All heavy atoms as an XYZ file, in Angstrom:
967
protein
N      17.590     16.140      1.475
C      16.762     15.025      1.866
C      17.657     13.858      2.288
O      18.632     13.537      1.639
C      15.871     14.629      0.684
C      14.997     13.440      0.959
S      13.936     13.080     -0.437
C      12.388     13.214      0.372
N      17.327     13.240      3.388
C      18.126     12.110      3.853
C      17.559     10.807      3.296
O      16.372     10.675      3.048
C      18.153     12.076      5.380
O      16.856     11.886      5.871
N      18.440      9.866      3.104
C      18.048      8.580      2.541
C      18.137      7.496      3.606
O      18.967      7.560      4.500
C      18.932      8.225      1.343
C      18.697      9.153      0.181
C      19.514     10.252     -0.029
C      17.635      8.932     -0.686
C      19.282     11.117     -1.090
C      17.400      9.778     -1.746
C      18.221     10.875     -1.941
O      17.985     11.720     -2.984
N      17.288      6.500      3.461
C      17.274      5.367      4.368
C      18.082      4.250      3.715
O      17.661      3.671      2.717
C      15.829      4.884      4.646
C      14.931      6.019      5.128
C      15.832      3.711      5.616
C      15.267      6.581      6.472
N      19.249      3.992      4.265
C      20.093      2.914      3.731
C      19.862      1.597      4.459
O      20.036      0.535      3.881
C      21.572      3.296      3.824
C      21.896      4.467      2.918
O      21.471      4.491      1.768
N      22.624      5.438      3.429
N      19.511      1.697      5.745
C      19.209      0.502      6.532
C      18.359      0.907      7.731
O      18.065      2.087      7.918
C      20.489     -0.237      6.953
C      21.392      0.589      7.839
O      20.939      1.156      8.828
N      22.663      0.664      7.497
N      17.959     -0.070      8.513
C      17.036      0.195      9.623
C      17.579      1.207     10.623
O      16.822      1.914     11.276
C      16.656     -1.114     10.336
C      17.801     -1.783     11.039
C      18.106     -1.465     12.349
C      18.578     -2.741     10.393
C      19.155     -2.084     13.009
C      19.620     -3.364     11.039
C      19.918     -3.025     12.342
N      18.894      1.315     10.739
C      19.486      2.256     11.708
C      19.243      3.716     11.332
O      19.371      4.598     12.176
C      20.981      1.984     11.871
C      21.252      0.642     12.542
C      22.717      0.373     12.685
C      23.178     -0.286     11.407
N      24.578     -0.682     11.413
N      18.869      3.963     10.103
C      18.545      5.316      9.656
C      17.113      5.717     10.010
O      16.753      6.889      9.900
C      18.730      5.439      8.135
C      20.178      5.271      7.711
O      21.080      5.644      8.485
O      20.406      4.756      6.594
N      16.305      4.770     10.413
C      14.902      5.047     10.743
C      14.800      5.760     12.093
O      15.323      5.276     13.101
C      14.095      3.746     10.809
C      13.983      2.937      9.521
C      13.399      1.565      9.823
C      13.122      3.678      8.514
N      14.113      6.885     12.121
C      13.920      7.641     13.370
C      13.188      6.784     14.409
O      13.516      6.825     15.584
C      13.127      8.937     13.105
C      13.830      9.782     12.059
C      12.862      9.690     14.396
C      14.819     10.771     12.532
N      12.197      5.994     13.946
C      11.458      5.170     14.920
C      12.352      4.110     15.546
O      12.156      3.761     16.704
C      10.169      4.540     14.338
C      10.451      3.634     13.161
C       9.150      5.585     13.989
C       9.255      2.804     12.710
N      13.325      3.602     14.801
C      14.270      2.639     15.385
C      15.165      3.359     16.392
O      15.397      2.860     17.499
C      15.108      1.976     14.291
C      16.100      1.001     14.856
C      15.861     -0.290     15.196
C      17.470      1.261     15.178
N      17.016     -0.863     15.715
C      18.012      0.073     15.706
C      18.296      2.379     15.068
C      19.340     -0.022     16.123
C      19.614      2.284     15.478
C      20.123      1.090     16.003
N      15.666      4.535     16.033
C      16.538      5.309     16.917
C      15.828      5.667     18.218
O      16.394      5.533     19.306
C      17.022      6.579     16.211
C      17.918      6.292     15.019
C      18.159      7.524     14.155
O      17.822      8.642     14.509
N      18.743      7.290     12.979
N      14.569      6.100     18.120
C      13.802      6.429     19.326
C      13.527      5.169     20.155
O      13.542      5.215     21.384
C      12.497      7.139     18.962
C      12.720      8.552     18.471
C      11.418      9.296     18.323
C      11.659     10.708     17.868
N      12.293     11.569     18.844
N      13.288      4.062     19.475
C      13.101      2.799     20.182
C      14.346      2.418     20.971
O      14.256      1.922     22.100
N      15.496      2.637     20.379
C      16.760      2.363     21.081
C      16.931      3.289     22.292
O      17.399      2.852     23.346
C      17.943      2.513     20.118
C      18.001      1.434     19.051
S      18.346     -0.204     19.731
C      20.085     -0.017     20.119
N      16.533      4.548     22.140
C      16.599      5.496     23.267
C      15.710      5.023     24.417
O      16.100      5.083     25.590
C      16.175      6.900     22.833
C      17.162      7.557     21.881
O      18.329      7.103     21.791
O      16.765      8.534     21.222
N      14.521      4.559     24.076
C      13.592      4.049     25.095
C      14.200      2.844     25.803
O      14.172      2.755     27.034
C      12.227      3.698     24.461
C      11.502      4.969     24.031
C      11.376      2.867     25.411
C      10.322      4.741     23.098
N      14.752      1.914     25.028
C      15.358      0.720     25.620
C      16.507      1.101     26.553
O      16.629      0.564     27.658
C      15.847     -0.226     24.518
N      17.323      2.050     26.121
C      18.443      2.501     26.957
C      17.942      3.097     28.266
O      18.464      2.787     29.347
C      19.259      3.537     26.190
C      20.470      4.043     26.933
C      21.259      5.070     26.137
O      20.932      5.357     24.972
O      22.226      5.603     26.716
N      16.903      3.932     28.193
C      16.342      4.532     29.408
C      15.772      3.469     30.341
O      15.896      3.569     31.560
C      15.273      5.559     29.049
C      15.845      6.838     28.472
C      14.795      7.883     28.263
C      15.320      9.136     27.618
N      16.622      9.609     28.010
N      15.180      2.433     29.771
C      14.635      1.344     30.591
C      15.746      0.555     31.277
O      15.603      0.158     32.430
C      13.755      0.437     29.745
S      12.178      1.195     29.303
N      16.846      0.332     30.568
C      17.984     -0.360     31.186
C      18.526      0.472     32.341
O      18.828     -0.059     33.417
C      19.082     -0.634     30.155
C      18.992     -2.015     29.573
C      18.038     -2.307     28.601
C      19.820     -3.041     30.007
C      17.940     -3.579     28.060
C      19.725     -4.315     29.482
C      18.786     -4.573     28.508
O      18.689     -5.842     27.994
N      18.659      1.775     32.135
C      19.172      2.639     33.197
C      18.216      2.682     34.385
O      18.650      2.641     35.539
C      19.428      4.050     32.658
C      20.544      4.150     31.616
C      20.597      5.564     31.025
C      21.887      3.767     32.217
N      16.917      2.761     34.112
C      15.911      2.785     35.174
C      15.968      1.525     36.019
O      15.983      1.582     37.253
C      14.512      2.946     34.571
C      13.352      2.861     35.564
C      13.242      4.150     36.358
C      12.051      2.564     34.836
N      16.016      0.366     35.370
C      15.943     -0.905     36.095
C      17.247     -1.279     36.789
O      17.257     -2.199     37.614
C      15.507     -2.050     35.153
O      16.402     -2.120     34.045
C      14.084     -1.834     34.653
N      18.312     -0.561     36.478
C      19.587     -0.787     37.167
C      19.450     -0.616     38.678
O      20.177     -1.228     39.449
C      20.601      0.240     36.655
C      21.862     -0.299     36.144
C      22.669      0.875     35.597
C      24.114      0.507     35.575
N      24.921      1.528     34.942
N      18.495      0.219     39.075
C      18.331      0.557     40.489
C      17.186     -0.204     41.154
O      16.865      0.054     42.309
C      18.139      2.068     40.636
C      19.286      2.842     40.066
C      19.177      3.464     38.828
C      20.504      2.902     40.731
C      20.246      4.155     38.283
C      21.579      3.586     40.188
C      21.448      4.211     38.960
N      16.580     -1.142     40.442
C      15.538     -1.975     41.041
C      16.202     -2.953     42.016
O      17.372     -3.285     41.866
C      14.798     -2.760     39.963
C      13.737     -1.969     39.228
C      13.803     -0.599     39.084
C      12.669     -2.625     38.648
C      12.837      0.113     38.399
C      11.696     -1.928     37.955
C      11.777     -0.560     37.836
N      15.460     -3.421     43.002
C      16.024     -4.393     43.939
C      16.508     -5.655     43.227
O      15.945     -6.065     42.206
C      14.849     -4.730     44.862
C      13.835     -3.669     44.650
C      14.061     -3.107     43.290
N      17.545     -6.263     43.773
C      18.129     -7.471     43.169
C      17.123     -8.618     43.066
O      17.198     -9.424     42.153
C      19.360     -7.933     43.963
C      20.498     -6.943     43.937
C      21.072     -6.802     42.539
C      22.163     -5.749     42.533
N      22.216     -5.001     41.291
N      16.170     -8.680     43.991
C      15.193     -9.768     43.933
C      14.199     -9.594     42.778
O      13.410    -10.493     42.505
C      14.464     -9.947     45.266
C      13.627     -8.753     45.672
O      13.905     -7.632     45.213
O      12.688     -8.955     46.467
N      14.264     -8.476     42.070
C      13.422     -8.261     40.889
C      14.171     -8.547     39.590
O      13.624     -8.380     38.508
C      12.897     -6.825     40.855
C      11.748     -6.573     41.784
C      10.504     -7.378     41.429
O      10.284     -7.701     40.242
O       9.741     -7.699     42.355
N      15.425     -8.993     39.695
C      16.246     -9.222     38.504
C      15.569    -10.162     37.509
O      15.604     -9.936     36.298
C      17.619     -9.768     38.902
C      18.614     -9.926     37.759
C      18.875     -8.602     37.062
C      19.908    -10.518     38.273
N      14.945    -11.220     38.005
C      14.291    -12.182     37.121
C      12.787    -11.954     37.062
O      12.064    -12.764     36.501
C      14.613    -13.609     37.555
C      16.095    -13.868     37.487
C      16.861    -13.927     38.652
C      16.739    -13.991     36.261
C      18.232    -14.129     38.581
C      18.104    -14.189     36.185
C      18.848    -14.261     37.342
O      20.195    -14.447     37.276
N      12.339    -10.849     37.598
C      10.924    -10.493     37.564
C      10.730     -9.256     36.706
O      10.877     -9.301     35.482
N      10.449     -8.159     37.361
C      10.112     -6.932     36.666
C      11.268     -6.397     35.813
O      11.041     -5.888     34.712
C       9.657     -5.870     37.670
C       8.995     -4.677     37.027
S       7.495     -5.057     36.096
C       6.318     -5.169     37.423
N      12.495     -6.518     36.259
C      13.644     -6.032     35.485
C      13.679     -6.735     34.132
O      13.782     -6.094     33.076
C      14.977     -6.242     36.248
C      16.170     -5.958     35.349
C      15.026     -5.376     37.500
N      13.581     -8.037     34.170
C      13.631     -8.825     32.937
C      12.451     -8.498     32.018
O      12.619     -8.359     30.801
C      13.645    -10.310     33.278
C      13.871    -11.202     32.094
C      13.971    -12.661     32.503
O      13.259    -13.112     33.390
N      14.860    -13.385     31.864
N      11.271     -8.343     32.588
C      10.076     -8.043     31.793
C      10.199     -6.687     31.101
O       9.897     -6.548     29.910
C       8.821     -8.052     32.679
C       8.467     -9.391     33.236
C       7.819    -10.300     32.197
O       7.676     -9.957     31.045
N       7.431    -11.482     32.623
N      10.631     -5.682     31.845
C      10.765     -4.333     31.290
C      11.827     -4.313     30.199
O      11.609     -3.775     29.106
C      11.086     -3.306     32.399
C       9.844     -3.085     33.264
C      11.594     -1.982     31.814
C      10.080     -2.248     34.504
N      12.959     -4.898     30.475
C      14.045     -4.890     29.496
C      13.662     -5.651     28.232
O      13.955     -5.201     27.116
C      15.322     -5.452     30.114
C      15.926     -4.515     31.135
C      17.172     -5.088     31.752
N      17.794     -4.121     32.661
C      18.934     -4.331     33.295
N      19.586     -5.469     33.130
N      19.427     -3.402     34.089
N      13.026     -6.778     28.389
C      12.640     -7.589     27.224
C      11.633     -6.844     26.351
O      11.754     -6.807     25.125
C      12.067     -8.920     27.687
C      11.934     -9.946     26.593
C      11.544    -11.283     27.174
N      10.578    -11.110     28.245
C       9.361    -11.615     28.247
N       8.955    -12.362     27.265
N       8.541    -11.401     29.246
N      10.627     -6.231     26.978
C       9.622     -5.481     26.212
C      10.255     -4.259     25.537
O       9.930     -3.941     24.391
C       8.480     -5.051     27.132
N      11.167     -3.593     26.240
C      11.814     -2.397     25.692
C      12.667     -2.737     24.471
O      12.616     -2.051     23.448
C      12.662     -1.716     26.761
N      13.434     -3.804     24.559
C      14.297     -4.225     23.450
C      13.460     -4.702     22.265
O      13.854     -4.541     21.104
C      15.269     -5.326     23.923
C      15.986     -5.975     22.756
C      16.269     -4.747     24.908
N      12.309     -5.251     22.549
C      11.441     -5.769     21.505
C      10.978     -4.673     20.541
O      10.737     -4.949     19.358
C      10.229     -6.452     22.143
O       9.366     -6.951     21.167
N      10.876     -3.451     21.002
C      10.391     -2.359     20.145
C      11.350     -2.121     18.968
O      10.966     -2.318     17.811
C      10.132     -1.075     20.956
C       9.048     -1.329     22.013
C       9.731      0.075     20.033
C       8.959     -0.258     23.092
N      12.604     -1.719     19.219
C      13.493     -1.500     18.071
C      13.855     -2.790     17.338
O      14.085     -2.777     16.122
C      14.730     -0.835     18.692
C      14.727     -1.250     20.117
C      13.274     -1.389     20.488
N      13.873     -3.908     18.044
C      14.214     -5.178     17.396
C      13.166     -5.551     16.344
O      13.506     -5.992     15.243
C      14.349     -6.287     18.436
N      11.900     -5.368     16.670
C      10.846     -5.690     15.707
C      10.790     -4.686     14.561
O      10.486     -5.056     13.427
C       9.492     -5.814     16.399
C       9.320     -7.180     17.009
O       9.240     -8.168     16.298
N       9.310     -7.239     18.326
N      11.106     -3.433     14.836
C      11.192     -2.440     13.764
C      12.299     -2.840     12.787
O      12.108     -2.824     11.566
C      11.427     -1.032     14.339
C      10.184     -0.567     15.105
C      11.805     -0.042     13.240
C      10.399      0.645     15.990
N      13.445     -3.233     13.326
C      14.574     -3.643     12.482
C      14.246     -4.918     11.709
O      14.509     -5.011     10.500
C      15.815     -3.860     13.346
N      13.664     -5.890     12.388
C      13.356     -7.152     11.716
C      12.333     -6.947     10.602
O      12.476     -7.481      9.502
C      12.853     -8.194     12.713
C      12.669     -9.545     12.078
C      12.401    -10.661     13.065
O      12.453    -10.418     14.292
O      12.151    -11.786     12.613
N      11.307     -6.157     10.879
C      10.295     -5.891      9.863
C      10.859     -5.166      8.660
O      10.511     -5.466      7.516
N      11.763     -4.238      8.913
C      12.389     -3.491      7.822
C      13.133     -4.427      6.874
O      13.165     -4.212      5.671
C      13.345     -2.431      8.382
C      14.010     -1.604      7.318
C      13.359     -0.513      6.767
C      15.277     -1.924      6.852
C      13.969      0.249      5.768
C      15.890     -1.174      5.862
C      15.231     -0.088      5.327
O      15.826      0.654      4.342
N      13.706     -5.473      7.423
C      14.490     -6.410      6.624
C      13.669     -7.474      5.913
O      14.225     -8.295      5.178
N      12.377     -7.474      6.105
C      11.524     -8.482      5.465
C      11.265     -8.134      4.005
O      11.436     -7.006      3.579
C      10.195     -8.621      6.225
C      10.355     -9.185      7.615
C      10.934    -10.589      7.527
N      11.219    -11.124      8.834
C      10.911    -12.350      9.191
N      10.303    -13.172      8.363
N      11.230    -12.780     10.389
N      10.809     -9.119      3.256
C      10.647     -8.978      1.811
C       9.380     -8.247      1.383
O       9.308     -7.739      0.276
C      10.664    -10.351      1.154
C      12.000    -11.020      1.231
C      11.937    -12.345      0.478
N      13.246    -12.851      0.142
C      13.923    -12.526     -0.952
N      13.430    -11.666     -1.791
N      15.093    -13.049     -1.197
N       8.383     -8.207      2.220
C       7.121     -7.605      1.784
C       6.652     -6.522      2.758
O       6.992     -6.537      3.940
C       6.040     -8.683      1.654
O       5.604     -9.103      2.932
N       5.840     -5.642      2.224
C       5.253     -4.580      3.036
C       4.347     -5.170      4.113
O       4.335     -4.692      5.242
C       4.469     -3.601      2.141
O       5.369     -3.063      1.161
C       3.877     -2.465      2.942
N       3.613     -6.209      3.755
C       2.710     -6.846      4.722
C       3.482     -7.396      5.924
O       3.040     -7.258      7.072
C       1.912     -7.962      4.056
N       4.634     -7.993      5.661
C       5.458     -8.505      6.764
C       6.002     -7.354      7.607
O       6.059     -7.449      8.838
C       6.606     -9.346      6.233
C       6.201    -10.730      5.786
C       7.414    -11.566      5.442
O       7.970    -11.349      4.350
O       7.794    -12.409      6.288
N       6.425     -6.291      6.946
C       6.929     -5.114      7.663
C       5.848     -4.577      8.594
O       6.096     -4.322      9.780
C       7.365     -4.062      6.652
C       8.115     -2.877      7.209
C       8.677     -2.870      8.475
C       8.283     -1.737      6.431
C       9.377     -1.783      8.960
C       8.983     -0.644      6.902
C       9.526     -0.660      8.164
O      10.214      0.423      8.634
N       4.634     -4.438      8.080
C       3.517     -3.950      8.889
C       3.257     -4.887     10.064
O       2.994     -4.424     11.184
C       2.258     -3.775      8.012
C       2.462     -2.594      7.047
C       1.007     -3.590      8.861
C       1.403     -2.478      5.966
N       3.352     -6.184      9.824
C       3.132     -7.158     10.912
C       4.130     -6.926     12.046
O       3.764     -6.911     13.220
C       3.239     -8.580     10.378
C       2.928     -9.641     11.426
C       2.804    -11.024     10.804
N       4.068    -11.550     10.353
C       4.921    -12.235     11.140
N       4.626    -12.456     12.406
N       6.045    -12.701     10.653
N       5.397     -6.703     11.708
C       6.402     -6.478     12.745
C       6.235     -5.121     13.415
O       6.517     -4.976     14.609
C       7.814     -6.665     12.174
C       8.213     -8.103     12.083
C       7.993     -8.831     10.928
C       8.773     -8.757     13.175
C       8.334    -10.163     10.840
C       9.118    -10.098     13.107
C       8.903    -10.801     11.938
N       5.767     -4.136     12.675
C       5.473     -2.833     13.296
C       4.330     -2.979     14.297
O       4.351     -2.358     15.367
C       5.124     -1.791     12.230
C       6.284     -1.335     11.351
C       5.775     -0.455     10.208
C       7.353     -0.608     12.156
N       3.353     -3.814     13.967
C       2.258     -4.081     14.911
C       2.755     -4.806     16.155
O       2.277     -4.544     17.267
C       1.135     -4.859     14.227
C       0.245     -3.964     13.407
O      -0.202     -2.925     13.873
N      -0.014     -4.348     12.169
N       3.706     -5.687     15.994
C       4.304     -6.368     17.160
C       5.034     -5.350     18.022
O       4.918     -5.367     19.258
C       5.236     -7.512     16.711
C       4.424     -8.632     16.044
C       6.035     -8.062     17.899
C       5.260     -9.673     15.325
N       5.767     -4.428     17.393
C       6.452     -3.369     18.144
C       5.430     -2.520     18.908
O       5.658     -2.154     20.072
C       7.272     -2.488     17.198
N       4.295     -2.259     18.270
C       3.224     -1.492     18.930
C       2.712     -2.244     20.164
O       2.481     -1.659     21.211
C       2.088     -1.255     17.929
C       0.956     -0.415     18.451
C       1.381      1.002     18.744
O       2.135      1.606     18.003
N       0.906      1.534     19.840
N       2.563     -3.549     20.037
C       2.148     -4.358     21.191
C       3.175     -4.302     22.304
O       2.816     -4.252     23.494
N       4.450     -4.301     21.951
C       5.514     -4.211     22.958
C       5.486     -2.870     23.678
O       5.808     -2.791     24.864
C       6.882     -4.426     22.304
O       6.985     -5.740     21.812
N       5.092     -1.822     22.981
C       4.939     -0.507     23.618
C       3.884     -0.595     24.712
O       4.096     -0.129     25.835
C       4.577      0.573     22.576
C       5.791      0.894     21.702
C       4.028      1.830     23.253
C       5.504      1.793     20.524
N       2.752     -1.198     24.399
C       1.677     -1.332     25.388
C       2.102     -2.210     26.560
O       1.798     -1.908     27.722
C       0.421     -1.899     24.727
C      -0.162     -0.958     23.698
O       0.052      0.238     23.740
N      -0.886     -1.515     22.749
N       2.813     -3.290     26.249
C       3.311     -4.177     27.304
C       4.286     -3.432     28.216
O       4.176     -3.497     29.445
C       4.006     -5.390     26.686
C       4.576     -6.341     27.716
C       5.365     -7.484     27.105
O       5.496     -7.565     25.871
O       5.867     -8.309     27.894
N       5.209     -2.706     27.618
C       6.201     -1.971     28.395
C       5.541     -0.917     29.272
O       5.881     -0.780     30.451
C       7.229     -1.324     27.462
C       8.297     -0.461     28.134
C       9.060     -1.236     29.207
C       9.250      0.090     27.078
N       4.594     -0.191     28.716
C       3.902      0.824     29.517
C       3.220      0.189     30.721
O       3.265      0.720     31.835
C       2.886      1.583     28.661
C       2.213      2.715     29.432
C       1.303      3.575     28.581
O       1.178      3.357     27.364
O       0.690      4.500     29.174
N       2.620     -0.967     30.532
C       1.966     -1.682     31.629
C       2.970     -2.052     32.721
O       2.716     -1.826     33.915
C       1.261     -2.950     31.094
O       0.271     -2.547     30.154
C       0.622     -3.745     32.223
N       4.117     -2.593     32.319
C       5.147     -2.964     33.303
C       5.662     -1.734     34.049
O       5.889     -1.792     35.270
C       6.325     -3.669     32.626
C       6.013     -5.008     32.063
N       5.280     -5.964     32.730
C       6.348     -5.568     30.877
C       5.177     -7.049     31.987
N       5.819     -6.830     30.852
N       5.840     -0.637     33.335
C       6.345      0.583     33.971
C       5.338      1.141     34.974
O       5.718      1.534     36.080
C       6.679      1.635     32.913
C       7.874      1.319     32.022
C       7.972      2.316     30.880
C       9.174      1.284     32.828
N       4.076      1.165     34.592
C       3.037      1.655     35.507
C       2.987      0.789     36.759
O       2.930      1.297     37.884
C       1.666      1.705     34.802
C       1.665      2.805     33.736
C       0.540      1.923     35.807
C       0.482      2.753     32.780
N       3.037     -0.518     36.566
C       3.009     -1.420     37.724
C       4.243     -1.227     38.601
O       4.126     -1.216     39.839
C       2.900     -2.877     37.277
C       2.832     -3.903     38.407
C       1.640     -3.636     39.328
C       2.772     -5.309     37.836
N       5.398     -1.041     37.996
C       6.611     -0.853     38.807
C       6.505      0.408     39.664
O       6.999      0.435     40.784
C       7.861     -0.806     37.922
O       7.942      0.394     37.204
N       5.832      1.410     39.156
C       5.609      2.617     39.955
C       4.583      2.349     41.059
O       4.782      2.760     42.209
C       5.120      3.748     39.049
O       4.769      4.868     39.794
N       3.524      1.655     40.713
C       2.464      1.378     41.684
C       2.946      0.548     42.861
O       2.450      0.714     43.979
C       1.289      0.688     41.002
C       0.504      1.645     40.102
C      -0.574      0.963     39.331
N      -1.637      0.496     40.205
C      -2.814      0.093     39.781
N      -3.088      0.095     38.490
N      -3.722     -0.317     40.626
N       3.906     -0.354     42.637
C       4.396     -1.193     43.731
C       5.675     -0.635     44.371
O       6.297     -1.288     45.195
C       4.600     -2.666     43.284
C       3.289     -3.268     42.810
C       5.676     -2.792     42.224
N       6.053      0.574     43.967
C       7.163      1.254     44.622
C       8.559      0.892     44.139
O       9.534      1.158     44.827
N       8.672      0.306     42.945
C       9.998     -0.029     42.425
C      10.668      1.164     41.746
O      11.880      1.181     41.586
C       9.904     -1.194     41.431
C       9.450     -2.524     42.001
C       9.230     -3.529     40.882
C      10.471     -3.051     43.004
N       9.867      2.120     41.335
C      10.406      3.299     40.658
C       9.545      4.515     40.971
O       8.408      4.384     41.414
C      10.463      3.069     39.149
O       9.181      2.761     38.663
N      10.130      5.683     40.717
C       9.405      6.928     40.952
C       8.474      7.220     39.789
O       8.831      6.983     38.628
C      10.385      8.090     41.111
C      11.220      8.026     42.353
C      12.052      9.288     42.452
C      13.476      8.885     42.749
N      14.432      9.930     42.516
N       7.314      7.757     40.096
C       6.326      8.116     39.073
C       6.930      9.074     38.048
O       6.685      8.937     36.852
C       5.093      8.742     39.738
C       4.018      9.161     38.766
C       3.373      8.003     38.042
O       3.302      6.889     38.561
N       2.911      8.248     36.832
N       7.751     10.004     38.483
C       8.343     10.981     37.558
C       9.274     10.315     36.552
O       9.312     10.716     35.383
C       9.109     12.081     38.328
O      10.038     11.457     39.221
C       8.164     12.967     39.115
N      10.011      9.298     36.991
C      10.896      8.566     36.073
C      10.078      7.805     35.038
O      10.455      7.730     33.860
C      11.788      7.591     36.841
C      12.782      8.299     37.748
O      13.096      9.478     37.487
O      13.243      7.671     38.718
N       8.979      7.250     35.468
C       8.105      6.483     34.577
C       7.441      7.408     33.562
O       7.343      7.083     32.380
C       7.033      5.718     35.395
C       7.680      4.706     36.328
C       6.009      5.065     34.493
C       8.589      3.716     35.678
N       7.005      8.575     34.022
C       6.315      9.516     33.130
C       7.187      9.936     31.956
O       6.683     10.107     30.839
C       5.852     10.740     33.915
C       4.674     10.447     34.820
C       4.349     11.578     35.777
O       5.076     12.592     35.802
O       3.353     11.438     36.509
N       8.482     10.066     32.174
C       9.403     10.437     31.095
C       9.388      9.357     30.012
O       9.256      9.654     28.816
C      10.840     10.636     31.641
C      11.839     10.763     30.512
C      10.902     11.844     32.555
N       9.494      8.107     30.426
C       9.530      7.013     29.462
C       8.173      6.825     28.801
O       8.089      6.609     27.587
C      10.025      5.710     30.117
C      11.445      5.903     30.658
C       9.986      4.543     29.131
C      11.971      4.754     31.498
N       7.102      6.939     29.558
C       5.757      6.785     28.992
C       5.497      7.854     27.936
O       4.892      7.581     26.890
C       4.679      6.794     30.105
C       3.280      6.935     29.518
C       4.776      5.517     30.935
N       5.987      9.055     28.168
C       5.859     10.123     27.174
C       6.565      9.749     25.872
O       6.028      9.949     24.771
C       6.429     11.420     27.748
O       6.425     12.426     26.776
N       7.753      9.165     25.996
C       8.490      8.705     24.815
C       7.750      7.564     24.118
O       7.735      7.478     22.884
C       9.893      8.258     25.205
C      10.835      9.346     25.711
C      12.118      8.729     26.255
C      11.137     10.342     24.604
N       7.142      6.688     24.902
C       6.376      5.581     24.335
C       5.181      6.087     23.529
O       4.883      5.561     22.452
C       5.890      4.631     25.432
C       6.955      3.761     26.085
C       6.383      3.026     27.289
C       7.546      2.789     25.082
N       4.519      7.108     24.022
C       3.364      7.669     23.308
C       3.806      8.268     21.977
O       3.146      8.083     20.949
C       2.650      8.696     24.177
C       1.904      8.051     25.336
C       1.100      9.041     26.116
C       0.459      8.458     27.347
N      -0.148      7.163     27.226
N       4.937      8.956     21.992
C       5.483      9.526     20.757
C       5.863      8.411     19.774
O       5.550      8.480     18.579
C       6.706     10.383     21.088
C       7.329     11.058     19.899
C       8.552     11.869     20.278
O       8.774     12.154     21.468
O       9.298     12.216     19.347
N       6.522      7.388     20.269
C       6.921      6.250     19.436
C       5.687      5.568     18.853
O       5.664      5.210     17.669
C       7.752      5.258     20.266
C       8.211      4.039     19.512
C       9.451      4.259     18.662
O       9.780      5.415     18.339
O      10.081      3.267     18.298
N       4.665      5.403     19.651
C       3.436      4.774     19.204
C       2.805      5.567     18.060
O       2.395      4.982     17.044
C       2.456      4.661     20.375
O       1.243      4.096     19.954
N       2.738      6.878     18.207
C       2.178      7.721     17.143
C       2.965      7.569     15.846
O       2.394      7.504     14.755
C       2.154      9.187     17.574
C       1.048      9.525     18.563
C       0.892     11.017     18.761
N       2.068     11.654     19.341
C       2.327     11.768     20.640
N       1.475     11.274     21.509
N       3.411     12.365     21.070
N       4.277      7.502     15.964
C       5.125      7.372     14.782
C       4.925      6.021     14.098
O       4.879      5.943     12.866
C       6.590      7.578     15.164
C       6.902      9.001     15.571
S       8.578      9.202     16.192
C       9.515      8.884     14.707
N       4.822      4.974     14.882
C       4.609      3.644     14.302
C       3.261      3.574     13.605
O       3.151      3.064     12.483
C       4.749      2.544     15.382
C       6.210      2.423     15.808
C       4.217      1.203     14.859
C       6.452      1.477     16.969
N       2.235      4.107     14.239
C       0.900      4.105     13.633
C       0.910      4.900     12.326
O       0.341      4.458     11.317
C      -0.155      4.655     14.626
C      -0.357      3.650     15.766
C      -1.464      4.956     13.922
C      -1.129      4.199     16.953
N       1.592      6.026     12.316
C       1.669      6.839     11.092
C       2.394      6.082      9.986
O       1.979      6.119      8.813
C       2.380      8.165     11.380
N       3.472      5.365     10.338
C       4.199      4.597      9.342
C       3.338      3.457      8.804
O       3.326      3.201      7.592
C       5.512      4.066      9.923
C       6.362      3.202      8.973
C       6.686      3.952      7.684
C       7.639      2.748      9.676
N       2.638      2.784      9.677
C       1.744      1.704      9.226
C       0.718      2.248      8.237
O       0.502      1.667      7.171
C       1.056      1.011     10.424
C       2.077      0.202     11.234
C      -0.089      0.119      9.960
C       1.564     -0.317     12.565
N       0.105      3.378      8.574
C      -0.899      3.966      7.679
C      -0.273      4.325      6.334
O      -0.888      4.114      5.282
C      -1.521      5.201      8.329
C      -2.505      4.852      9.427
C      -3.110      6.081     10.044
C      -4.072      5.694     11.157
N      -4.605      6.855     11.851
N       0.925      4.864      6.355
C       1.616      5.223      5.128
C       1.901      3.978      4.279
O       1.707      3.980      3.066
C       2.921      5.948      5.467
C       3.735      6.379      4.309
C       3.258      7.692      3.794
C       4.241      8.210      2.747
N       3.619      9.117      1.837
N       2.346      2.918      4.923
C       2.668      1.680      4.203
C       1.413      1.004      3.649
O       1.473      0.301      2.643
C       3.415      0.709      5.112
C       4.836      1.125      5.503
C       5.373      0.230      6.605
C       5.752      1.123      4.287
N       0.286      1.224      4.287
C      -0.971      0.600      3.841
C      -1.596      1.315      2.640
O      -2.517      0.792      2.036
C      -1.983      0.547      4.991
C      -1.608     -0.463      6.051
C      -2.539     -0.462      7.250
O      -3.180      0.570      7.538
O      -2.595     -1.511      7.914
N      -1.089      2.485      2.292
C      -1.660      3.245      1.164
C      -1.319      2.612     -0.161
O      -0.334      2.018     -0.390
C      -1.143      4.684      1.169
C      -1.668      5.479      2.320
C      -1.131      6.916      2.331
O      -0.230      7.289      1.608
N      -1.714      7.725      3.193
């Protein structure tokens, strides 16, 4: 059995970091005029997922942890919206977006399961 010593041991944090990395790589190829538009929005929402998981883990109460997990869940929805729009306006390929959206759905399920577990 593996033990959780800190937030970096959490699978949901690790997957969140993978998602953020994929978003950084994806947006590297966006047009330069989107640097302060869609690139910034996607990257900020992507980083927010593992950042809120880590911050919540470090809080003193379960209620605070759940609050930050809910914020991470909101960032998942925000990121998915930005990714869908970037595909719709031709900034990225639908196939590239589908890979990340699939990871987001998995991450979302894991966060919801953790919240339910913590609420017991």
